[in-house]
C-alpha positions as CSV (number, residue, x, y, z in Angstrom):
1,M,128.4,67.7,263.9
2,F,126.4,70.8,262.9
3,F,127.8,74.2,262.0
4,R,126.9,77.4,260.2
5,E,128.4,78.9,257.1
6,I,129.7,82.4,257.7
7,N,127.9,85.0,255.6
8,E,128.7,88.7,255.6
9,I,125.4,89.7,254.1
10,D,122.9,90.5,256.9
11,L,119.3,89.7,256.0
12,G,118.1,89.6,259.6
13,E,117.7,86.8,262.1
14,T,114.9,85.6,264.4
15,P,116.4,84.3,267.7
16,V,114.3,81.5,269.1
17,D,114.7,80.2,272.6
18,N,115.9,76.6,272.8
19,I,113.2,76.0,275.3
20,F,110.7,76.3,272.5
21,I,112.6,74.0,270.2
22,D,113.4,71.4,272.9
23,I,110.1,71.3,274.8
24,F,107.2,72.9,273.0
25,M,107.9,72.3,269.3
26,P,107.7,68.5,269.5
27,M,104.3,68.7,271.2
28,T,102.3,69.5,268.1
29,N,102.1,69.5,264.3
30,G,104.1,71.6,261.8
31,T,101.3,74.0,261.0
32,Y,101.1,75.3,264.6
33,V,104.8,75.6,264.8
34,K,104.9,77.6,261.6
35,V,102.2,80.0,262.9
36,Y,104.2,80.5,266.2
37,L,107.5,81.1,264.4
38,L,106.2,83.5,261.8
39,G,104.2,85.4,264.4
40,Y,107.2,85.6,266.6
41,R,109.3,87.0,263.7
42,Y,106.7,89.7,263.2
43,A,106.7,90.5,266.9
44,L,110.4,91.2,266.9
45,D,110.1,93.6,264.0
46,P,108.5,96.9,265.0
47,S,107.7,97.7,261.3
48,N,105.2,94.8,261.2
49,C,102.8,96.4,263.7
50,N,99.9,96.1,261.3
51,V,100.3,92.4,260.6
52,T,97.1,90.4,261.3
53,N,96.1,86.8,261.5
54,Q,94.8,87.1,258.0
55,T,98.4,88.1,257.0
56,L,99.8,85.0,258.6
57,A,97.2,82.8,256.9
58,K,98.0,84.3,253.5
59,N,101.8,84.1,253.9
60,L,101.7,80.5,255.1
61,N,99.1,79.5,252.5
62,I,96.8,78.0,255.1
63,P,93.2,78.6,256.2
64,L,92.6,81.4,258.8
65,V,90.9,78.8,261.0
66,D,94.2,76.9,261.3
67,V,96.0,80.1,262.4
68,L,93.3,80.7,265.1
69,A,93.5,77.1,266.2
70,A,97.3,77.4,266.6
71,W,96.9,80.4,268.9
72,D,94.3,78.5,271.0
73,F,96.8,75.6,271.3
74,W,99.8,77.8,272.3
75,E,97.6,79.7,274.8
76,K,96.7,76.5,276.5
77,K,100.4,75.7,276.7
78,G,100.9,79.0,278.5
79,I,103.5,80.5,276.1
80,I,101.3,83.2,274.5
81,K,98.5,85.5,275.7
82,K,95.7,86.9,273.7
83,H,94.7,90.6,274.0
84,I,91.2,91.4,272.6
85,N,91.2,94.4,270.3
86,S,87.4,94.7,269.8
87,E,84.6,93.5,272.1
88,S,82.4,93.0,269.1
89,D,84.8,90.7,267.3
90,E,86.1,87.8,269.3
91,W,88.6,86.9,266.5
92,D,90.2,90.3,266.6
93,Y,93.0,90.0,269.0
94,S,96.7,90.7,269.4
95,I,99.2,88.1,270.4
96,E,101.7,88.6,273.2
97,F,104.7,86.2,273.2
98,L,105.6,85.4,276.8
99,N,109.2,85.2,277.9
100,L,110.0,81.5,277.8
101,K,113.0,81.9,280.1
102,N,110.9,83.4,282.8
103,L,108.3,80.8,282.2
104,Y,110.9,78.1,282.6
105,V,112.4,79.6,285.8
106,N,109.0,80.3,287.4
107,N,107.2,77.1,286.5
108,I,109.9,74.5,286.4
109,L,113.1,75.4,288.2
110,K,111.3,76.9,291.2
111,D,108.7,74.1,291.4
112,N,110.3,72.0,294.1
113,S,107.1,70.4,295.2
114,S,107.6,67.5,292.7
115,E,111.3,66.6,292.8
116,K,110.9,64.0,290.1
117,N,110.3,66.7,287.6
118,S,113.5,68.6,288.2
119,T,116.3,68.5,285.6
120,T,118.8,67.3,288.2
121,N,116.6,64.3,289.1
122,L,115.9,63.5,285.4
123,L,119.7,63.2,284.9
124,S,120.1,60.9,287.8
125,I,117.2,58.8,286.6
126,N,118.8,58.5,283.2
127,E,121.7,56.7,284.9
128,N,119.4,53.9,285.8
129,P,120.2,51.1,283.2
130,N,116.6,50.0,282.8
131,I,115.2,53.6,282.4
132,N,118.1,54.5,280.0
133,K,117.4,51.3,278.0
134,M,113.7,52.2,277.9
135,F,114.4,55.8,276.6
136,N,116.8,54.4,273.9
137,R,114.3,51.9,272.8
138,I,111.6,54.6,272.5
139,N,114.0,56.8,270.5
140,E,114.3,53.9,268.0
141,I,110.5,53.5,267.8
142,I,109.7,57.2,267.2
143,A,112.8,57.7,265.1
144,R,114.0,60.7,267.0
145,P,115.4,61.5,270.5
146,L,113.0,62.1,273.3
147,V,113.1,65.7,274.6
148,P,113.4,66.3,278.4
149,N,109.8,67.2,278.7
150,E,108.7,64.0,277.1
151,K,110.9,62.0,279.4
152,I,109.4,63.7,282.4
153,Q,105.9,62.8,281.1
154,I,106.9,59.2,280.6
155,L,108.3,59.0,284.2
156,D,105.1,60.5,285.5
157,M,103.1,58.0,283.5
158,M,105.1,55.1,285.0
159,E,104.5,56.3,288.5
160,K,100.8,57.2,288.0
161,Y,99.9,53.8,286.6
162,N,102.7,51.7,288.3
163,M,104.0,50.4,284.9
164,C,107.4,48.9,284.3
165,P,109.7,50.1,281.4
166,D,108.8,47.1,279.2
167,M,105.1,48.1,279.3
168,I,105.9,51.6,278.3
169,T,108.1,50.5,275.3
170,T,105.4,48.0,274.3
171,A,102.8,50.8,274.4
172,Y,104.9,52.9,272.1
173,S,105.4,50.1,269.7
174,Y,101.7,49.2,269.7
175,A,100.8,52.9,269.1
176,K,103.1,53.1,266.1
177,D,102.1,49.8,264.6
178,K,98.3,50.2,265.0
179,K,97.8,53.9,264.6
180,G,101.0,55.4,263.4
181,V,101.0,57.8,266.4
182,K,104.1,58.4,268.5
183,S,103.0,61.2,270.9
184,V,103.3,60.8,274.7
185,K,99.7,61.8,275.1
186,F,98.4,59.0,272.8
187,V,100.7,56.4,274.5
188,E,99.4,57.5,277.9
189,G,95.9,56.8,276.6
190,I,96.9,53.2,275.8
191,I,98.5,52.8,279.2
192,R,95.4,54.1,280.9
193,N,93.2,51.7,279.0
194,W,95.5,48.8,279.9
195,Y,95.4,49.9,283.6
196,D,91.6,50.1,283.6
197,S,91.5,46.6,282.1
198,K,93.8,45.3,284.9
199,I,96.7,44.8,282.6
200,Y,99.8,45.5,284.6
201,T,102.6,43.2,283.3
202,I,103.8,41.8,280.0
203,N,102.2,38.4,280.9
204,D,98.9,40.1,281.5
205,L,99.3,41.9,278.2
206,E,100.1,38.6,276.3
207,E,97.0,37.0,277.8
208,Y,94.9,40.0,276.8
209,F,96.3,39.9,273.2
210,A,95.7,36.2,273.1
211,K,92.0,36.9,273.4
212,H,91.8,40.2,271.5
213,S,94.7,40.3,269.1
214,E,96.1,36.8,268.5
215,R,98.3,37.9,265.6
216,F,100.1,40.5,267.7
217,A,100.6,38.0,270.4
218,L,102.0,35.6,267.9
219,Y,104.6,38.1,266.8
220,K,105.7,38.6,270.4
221,S,105.8,34.9,271.1
222,V,107.8,34.0,268.0
223,F,110.4,36.7,268.8
224,R,110.6,35.6,272.4
225,E,111.2,32.0,271.2
226,L,114.0,33.2,268.9
227,G,115.5,35.3,271.7
228,F,114.9,38.7,270.0
229,S,114.4,41.7,272.2
230,R,113.4,44.0,269.4
231,E,110.1,44.5,267.6
232,P,109.4,42.7,264.3
233,S,109.7,44.7,261.1
234,A,106.9,45.0,258.6
235,E,108.5,42.4,256.3
236,E,109.0,40.0,259.2
237,K,105.3,40.3,260.2
238,K,104.4,39.6,256.6
239,V,106.4,36.4,256.6
240,I,104.9,35.3,260.0
241,N,101.4,36.1,258.6
242,S,102.1,33.8,255.7
243,W,102.7,30.9,258.0
244,V,99.1,31.2,259.3
245,D,97.3,32.5,256.2
246,D,99.1,30.7,253.4
247,L,100.6,27.6,254.9
248,E,97.8,27.2,257.4
249,F,100.0,26.1,260.3
250,T,98.8,26.3,263.9
251,N,100.8,28.1,266.6
252,D,102.1,24.9,268.1
253,V,103.6,23.9,264.8
254,I,105.2,27.4,264.4
255,F,106.7,27.2,267.9
256,K,108.0,23.7,267.1
257,A,109.9,25.2,264.1
258,C,111.1,28.0,266.3
259,S,112.6,25.5,268.7
260,K,114.9,24.3,265.9
261,S,116.6,27.7,266.2
262,K,118.5,26.2,269.1
263,N,120.6,24.3,266.6
264,T,121.9,27.4,264.8
265,S,124.1,30.2,266.0
266,N,122.2,32.8,264.0
267,P,118.5,32.3,264.2
268,S,116.3,34.3,261.9
269,I,112.8,34.5,260.6
270,A,114.1,33.3,257.2
271,F,115.5,30.2,258.9
272,I,112.2,29.4,260.5
273,D,110.4,30.1,257.2
274,G,112.6,27.6,255.4
275,I,111.7,24.9,258.0
276,L,108.0,25.5,257.8
277,R,107.9,25.6,254.0
278,S,109.8,22.3,253.9
279,W,107.2,20.8,256.2
280,H,104.5,22.2,254.0
281,K,106.0,20.6,250.9
282,K,106.0,17.2,252.7
283,G,102.4,17.6,253.6
284,F,102.8,18.0,257.3
285,K,99.8,19.6,259.0
286,S,100.2,18.9,262.7
287,L,102.8,18.2,265.4
288,E,101.9,14.5,265.0
289,D,102.9,14.5,261.4
290,I,106.2,16.1,262.2
291,E,107.0,13.8,265.1
292,N,106.1,10.7,263.1
293,E,108.4,11.6,260.2
294,V,110.5,8.5,259.3
295,K,113.7,9.0,257.4
296,P,114.0,6.6,254.4
297,T,116.7,3.9,254.7
298,L,118.1,1.5,252.1
299,N,116.5,-2.0,252.4
300,K,118.8,-4.6,250.9
301,T,116.0,-7.1,250.6
302,N,113.7,-4.6,248.9
303,P,112.6,-6.1,245.6
304,Q,112.7,-2.6,244.1
305,F,116.5,-2.6,244.3
306,K,117.6,-5.3,241.8
307,T,121.1,-6.2,240.6
308,K,122.4,-8.2,237.7
309,F,122.5,-11.2,239.9
310,H,118.8,-11.0,240.5
311,N,118.2,-10.9,236.7
312,F,120.5,-13.9,236.3
313,E,118.6,-15.8,239.0
314,Q,115.4,-15.1,237.2
315,R,116.7,-16.5,233.9
316,T,118.2,-19.7,235.4
317,R,116.0,-20.7,238.2
318,N,114.2,-23.3,236.0
319,Y,117.3,-25.3,235.1
320,T,118.4,-28.5,236.9
321,P,121.9,-28.6,238.5
322,E,123.1,-31.1,235.8
323,E,121.9,-28.8,233.0
324,L,123.6,-25.9,234.5
325,E,126.9,-27.8,234.9
326,R,126.7,-28.9,231.2
327,M,126.1,-25.3,230.1
328,I,129.1,-24.0,232.0
329,L,131.4,-26.7,230.5
330,E,130.2,-26.0,227.0
331,N,130.8,-22.3,227.6
332,Q,134.4,-23.0,228.8
333,K,135.1,-25.2,225.7
334,N,134.0,-22.4,223.4
335,K,136.4,-20.0,225.0
336,F,139.4,-22.2,224.3
337,R,138.7,-23.1,220.7
């Protein structure tokens, strides 16, 4: 729950359309957002008619070039318009903030040529279990909820490249793990590269990674063997890497250890790690070593296991029967003296 404290002191407010917060703000970095918001604040206050881009740069403590780049970005998005003040100075311009409500009505609600992009259709698509599961998984990967505009872009991406939800979530995970990037645009670049490489399914992707990124494929295979649908954490990847780098086990030995998880109700990377390290201590290197393991049994005739009787036999085996009988009789006589 979110709520505001009631304050009787009025220091002024800057109302910002939710359309900007929900759709446009997640599209870019914090600097561009700060430039837009501060400029919008000045636009709502008639007393700030002499504010310039240099003023914004000074107040935000950023270079002027960043302010100008921000306006270029927002102009491309169609939410501001530049008005040149001087023909001799291309950087001398005023900013007009366009009405986002009108923009939304004119460019989205009235655009019926593409029904898939309508809000109503997006809500109905969200009811699809597979699509809803994909969106939830992406929310976990990027650590925030997707905004409606991002969902629409993802659905467009799926249709454009004919990709299933699993491929989209895998692309997001790959983007985060490899580049630390979570934007829809970057993910679409990954999907486009896969499409150009004739990678259309998870199986195609695993074959591709088997040739180009064996370690990433190993993570996916291990988790599939364990029945995990999530992505491995950084610590889990570190443990899996140690199986190859430190213990020097091949993939077939690792998968053999994973198969032991069928004997436990709560499989985990730690469980498999324990098995592999046990095998390493025993000197096992291959599947043949593991399959030829023989459990030690107690051999009753093993000369290493000796009793007092064996010692007695060793001391008396050179006596004749008569000598032994005489020794026993003399021993008995001594007891009754």
